[in-house]
N, C-alpha and C positions, 0 to 999 in steps of 0.2 A: 391536609389543608392550602392549598395557594394565598400565596404572597403578590398583590397588588402592590403596584407602585403606585405613586401620585395620580398620574399622569389618568393611569386604567381607571383609577378609583373615582376621577372626576368626569370620563365619560361613563360608566354604569352608573355616574347622580341625575347627567344631564342627557343621555341618548335610551329612554328606556320606549316600550314597543310595548302592543299589544299584545306579543305572545311572550316578554318578557319581567320578570315582577326581583323590583328594592326595596329589601327592608333596610332601612338605616338605622338608630337606637333601637337596642329592643325597650328601651326607659319611653321612650317619646308615641303617645296613643296612635297621631297624625302620621306618624311613616312608618308604624309597626304593623303587620299583618301576619295571621299561619300560615301558610304557606298549603295550595293546594293536596287533598292527601294523592292524587293522581297524579302530582309531574313531580318533572325529576329536577332536583334541586340540588345545586352547588355552594358552595359556605364558603367565602371570605375574608381575612382577617386586614384590618387594616395596620400596617407596622408601625408600635409606638403608641398602639393607643386597642383603647376593648372595647372596639366597634366595631362588626362584621359585616359584610352585607352578604347576601344568602338572593344567588342568581338562579329562576325558576322557569322553567319551561313546559307548557301546558302541552297534556296530549292531542289532539287536535280533534274531529270528529269522525273522521276518518278512517283516522289510524287504530280504534277501536275494535277488536274482535265483540263479536256480536251475533248470537242466534238466534233470527226472530222466530218467530213462529209463521207458516203461510198463514195470507190471511186466508176467512172464513169464507168458505162459500156458502152464498145466501139464496141460493138457488132451489127450490125447489124440486128434487126431482118427480115428486107424482106417482100414483099407483104402480102405472104398467112396470116403471122404471124398478121399483120393487119387487113385482111380480113375476120379473123376467132374470130379478138375483137368484131368486127361490127354486125360480124352474132350472135354470143353469147348475146351480147346486145341487138338484136333488138328481140330473143328468150325469152332472161329474162322479155321486156317489154311483148310481146306478153302471155306468159306466166302466170304473174303480172294479164293485164287486163283480163284475159277468168277467172284466180279466184279469182277477185273480186266483176267481176259482175254472178260471178254463186252463188257466196256466199250470196252476195248480194238480191239476186232472192231466194236464198232460205229461205234466214232469214225474207224478208218479206210475202212468200206464209205461212210458216209454221204460220207469225203472224194472220193475214190474217184469216187462216182459224180456228186459236185460239180464235177471235174477235165472226164469224160466229158462232160456237158451243156455246156459252152464248147463244144465242138466239131461239134455241130446246127446251128450258128449258118446264118441263112441257108441251110440245107436241109430234105429231104424224108425224114421220114421218116413208118417202114410200122407202123401200130400192132397188125396183123393181116398174117400170112402168108396165111391161108385167107380168101379174099371170104366175108365176112357176108352173107347173103340181107339181112337189116334194114338194112345202113349202105349211104349212097349210094357212100361212099368207103370207103377202107381206109388213106387216108395224111394227114398232114397238114403242113404249110410253117412251121419255124418262127425264127422272127421272129427280128433282134437282138436284138432290145426281149425277150427270153426271157431270153436270155440274158445278159445286164448284169445283172442280179442273183444269178445262179451266180456271177458276178465277182467283188463285190459281198463274196457271202458267205464265197469263198477267201479275200479279202485278211483280212476279220477274221478266219478261222477262222485263219489267218497269225499277225496280229498281236499277236491277244490273249492267249499268252505271253508275248511280247515284252513287252507292257503290265503284267503281271502280278509283272513281273523286273525291268520298272521299279518299281513302287513299293514289290516286297519291298528292291530295295537303296536307293534311294533313303530310305526313311525308316530303316532301318541308318545312313544318312551320314549323316544330322540326329540321329539320336539313343541313336547306339554311338561309341565310337571306330576307325574301324578305318584300315585304311595305306592311304596316297595313293602308289598304280604312279607308276613310272620311265616318264620317253618311251621309252623301247626296248618298255618291259613292257604300255605300251596303245598302242604301234603292231606288236605282236604279234596281240593283241588282236584287234587290230579291225581287223588283215588278214585274221584266219581268217575270225574272226565274217563280214563281208565275202563273200568268199569259200563262204560256207558261205548266207548266204543270196540272192548268185546260184545256185549250183547250185542251193535248192532253186524258184526263181522258174523256172529252163529245165525242170524238172520237171513244174512247176502250169500252169506259162502258156503252155512251146513242146512237150512230149513227150505230157504227158498227155490234155491235151483231141485228141491223132490214135488215138487208143487206146481198145479197153473197160476196162471196171473191173478186168475178171479179170489182161487183161492186164500194165495199172499196177500192179496188187498183185504181181504174178509180178517185176517187176522190182524191186522195192523191195526185194526180199528180196537186191541185189545191193548195200549202201552201206556197207560195213562195209570196202575193202576195205587204207585206210588204218592201222583198227586193228588186221587181222589180220599188216599187214607189223612194225608197233611192237612185237606182241606174240612175233613170230617176233626181231627183233634184240634182245628185254629177258629175253630168257632167262635165269637163272643154271646152273650150272654143280650137276647133281646127281646123282645115279641113273638118274633115270628121265627128260635132257633129252632124248635119242636120241626114244623115244619121243612128246613131245611136240614136237618138232621135226617127228616126220613130221605131226600132227595137224596144227601149221599151217599147213607144205603142201598138205594138204589145206583147210584151211581160204581158202589162200591163192587156191588154183585152184576153188572153188565161187564165192567172191567174184568171179572176174574171169569169171565168166561174163558179166556185163553187157556186156563190153567186145568181146568174141570170137564165142562162141558165139550171140549176140544176131543179127549182120547174117548167118551162115551159114543159121542157121533161120529169118529173118522177112525178114532183104533188108534191101532199105535202108530198112524203115520209115519210109516219104513223108519220109527224106533229114532222119531226124534218128537217122541213126548219132552221126555227130561231136559233136554237141547231148548224146545220152545218155551217152556216153563222155566228157563236160565235166562233165555237174551228179554226178554219180556218183561223180566226184574230189573237186572240190569239196564235198559232203555227207561225203565220208567222215574230209577233217580234219579236220571239228569235235569231233571226240571224242581226237584223240593225246592229252590229258593225263592220260585214263584208262586208257594199254595204256606209259606211260613208268615202265620203275620204278628206285630211285634202286639196288637190287639187282642191275641187269647187269652184263653179262658184261663190254658195251664202253665206255670210257671215256666219249666221245659223247653217248650212251644216259644216263648218271649225269646228267651235267650236263647234261641234255636236261630230265632230274625233276624234279632243285631247282627249275629251271624253273619248272618247271609250278607245282612246292611252293610258290613266291613268289606264283605267278598267280594260285592259289586263296587265299592272306591277302589280298591287293588285288582280290580280285572284284566286292564292290559298286561300291566308287568306281571302278570301269572301264567295267562295264555301266548305270551310270546313263545314258552316253551312247548308249554301244554298243547297247543295245536300241531307242532312239530311232530311231538311225540304220539297225539293218535294219528299220524300217518302213517309210523314204522307201525303201531297196531295195525291196522287195514292191512302191512304187506307183510306182517308175519303171517298174522293167524291167512291169510291169502295161501302161503304155502301149507300153513299147518290143515288147511279144512280141503284144500283140491288138490293135493299133492295125491289122495289114494283115487282120485278120479280118474 
């Protein structure tokens, strides 16, 4: 508390302005008033007396930070404005659907063509079934050095999503407050993702090279057996449960064709029947977190859904290591399955 001398006290008592308020003896009703709640107040004590003087400065209107809403738009948009917005939305949905479908088709087709090219190493390929008079020969021999580039192209195609996942998770780990997984959670994710990487490697480096691209594309439609089973046991009781259960059984039957229909129609498929079953099972395990629900009828499924929710909260720190580990699995399986070719 600052002390004023008599000259300063007299000046404050006689030179009050609009921006300053002075209060004398608090016992006097005519000269005392409470300070403004939004003002800066400094209290001074008169020497030798119990009387104090307060100086308060009001905040100016231009000095108050306020976030005002924008003025309302009272102009009527009209029918044509609303109709054009709806047409624009529908057109955007249609264009995005076509772009997604075309990009997915091109990506899958190019990937399957790369896998089928691996199987032609050290073999003769017929470039034209009908003999061309102008051509001296209609067959060519593909050496292994021409196949190696496709092998590395497939490896880069498999590792690119994992590297992108590593960069995103590493960035979140550095600059965000993410939870750390427990040992059990980390081991479960590591086991499931390792099995998924092994299944993908079996298909890409072992099964698909012995198939043509069309047959391989048909086989990729039977990779969701585990999600179909989890959807069935995660149903909660409702009025349409019976209908949904029938649909779930139909989905399970269609997804299981890769296990029983393939050997019946194609045969042994170059000894890859067992490899196909193992690969399809391992690949389908990767999506289990998306098909368990906390409102399921069975208590074990509900506990599994709660465990999956906790895994999602700790995903960033887990996949910093898991994404790199999957790239290492792809690299090891590459040499394991292709060294004999």
